[in-house]
C-alpha positions in Angstrom: 2.3 25.0 -7.1 -1.2 23.6 -7.2 -1.9 20.8 -4.7 -4.5 18.2 -5.6 -7.0 16.9 -3.1 -5.4 13.4 -2.8 -2.1 15.0 -1.8 -3.8 16.4 1.3 -5.1 13.0 2.3 -3.3 11.6 5.3 -3.9 8.1 4.1 -2.2 8.9 0.8 0.8 10.4 2.6 1.1 7.3 4.8 0.9 5.1 1.7 3.8 7.0 0.1 5.9 6.3 3.2 4.9 2.6 3.0 6.1 2.5 -0.7 9.5 3.8 0.4 9.7 1.2 3.2 8.8 -1.6 0.7 11.4 -0.5 -1.8 14.0 -0.4 1.0 13.2 -3.8 2.4 12.9 -5.5 -1.0 16.4 -4.3 -2.0 17.7 -7.0 0.4 15.7 -9.8 -1.3 17.6 -12.4 -3.3 18.3 -11.3 -6.8 16.4 -14.2 -8.3 13.3 -12.7 -6.8 13.5 -9.4 -8.7 10.8 -10.4 -11.2 8.8 -12.3 -8.7 8.0 -11.3 -5.1 10.1 -8.1 -5.2 8.3 -6.7 -8.2 4.9 -7.8 -6.9 5.3 -6.2 -3.6 6.5 -2.9 -5.1 3.6 -2.9 -7.6 1.1 -3.6 -4.8 2.5 -0.8 -2.7 2.3 1.7 -5.6 -1.2 0.5 -6.4 -2.4 1.6 -3.0 -1.2 5.2 -3.5 -2.4 5.2 -7.1 -5.9 4.0 -6.4 -6.3 6.5 -3.5 -5.3 9.3 -5.9 -7.5 8.1 -8.7 -10.5 7.6 -6.4 -10.2 11.1 -5.1 -10.6 12.4 -8.7 -13.7 10.5 -9.5 -17.0 12.4 -9.5 -19.4 9.9 -8.1 -19.3 8.3 -4.7 -19.7 4.7 -5.9 -16.8 5.3 -8.3 -14.7 6.7 -5.6 -15.6 3.9 -3.2 -14.6 1.4 -5.9 -11.1 2.8 -6.2 -10.7 2.9 -2.4 -11.8 -0.8 -2.3 -9.1 -1.6 -4.9 -6.5 0.3 -2.8 -7.6 -1.8 0.3 -7.3 -5.0 -1.7 -3.8 -4.0 -2.8 -2.9 -3.4 0.8 -4.0 -6.9 1.7 -2.1 -8.3 -1.2 1.0 -6.5 0.1 0.4 -7.9 3.6 0.1 -11.4 2.2 3.4 -11.1 0.3 5.1 -9.6 3.4 4.0 -12.7 5.4 5.3 -15.0 2.7 8.6 -13.1 2.6 9.0 -13.7 6.3 8.1 -17.4 5.9 10.8 -17.6 3.2 13.3 -15.9 5.5 13.8 -12.9 3.1 13.1 -10.6 6.1 13.5 -11.0 9.8 10.7 -11.6 12.2 10.8 -8.0 13.5 10.5 -6.4 10.1 6.9 -7.4 9.4 5.8 -6.1 12.8 6.9 -2.6 11.9 5.4 -2.7 8.4 2.2 -4.3 9.7 1.6 -1.3 12.0 1.8 1.0 8.9 -0.5 -1.4 7.0 -3.0 -1.4 9.9 -3.0 2.3 10.0 -3.6 2.7 6.3 -6.3 0.0 6.3 -8.2 1.8 9.0 -7.9 5.1 7.1 -9.0 3.6 3.7 -12.0 2.1 5.5 -12.8 5.4 7.1 -12.5 7.1 3.7 -14.8 4.7 2.1 -17.3 4.9 5.0 -17.3 8.7 4.7 -18.8 8.5 1.3 
């Protein structure tokens, strides 16, 4: 089976793991949040992977960099919602620490990817 270039990117692979973590953690959120913070966090996490994949397929460096910038912005959006979820007591104090480590690693790799262009 053909493997596309984005599938080989370590940052994309880590972002996929983050999506799984976000889905797992948001399953425990209150049901009334399903169309609010739960949905928003899931969409932001998926946006990170999607924009890394789309950026890798662009033919110009500025175009690629733009998609990586959007991925980074989605990552920060996700972090913000994670902090808010903790403030609202939807998650424990220890859960954001673990997820934040993943977010920090992905942020570093997206920045490195953009800088390599």
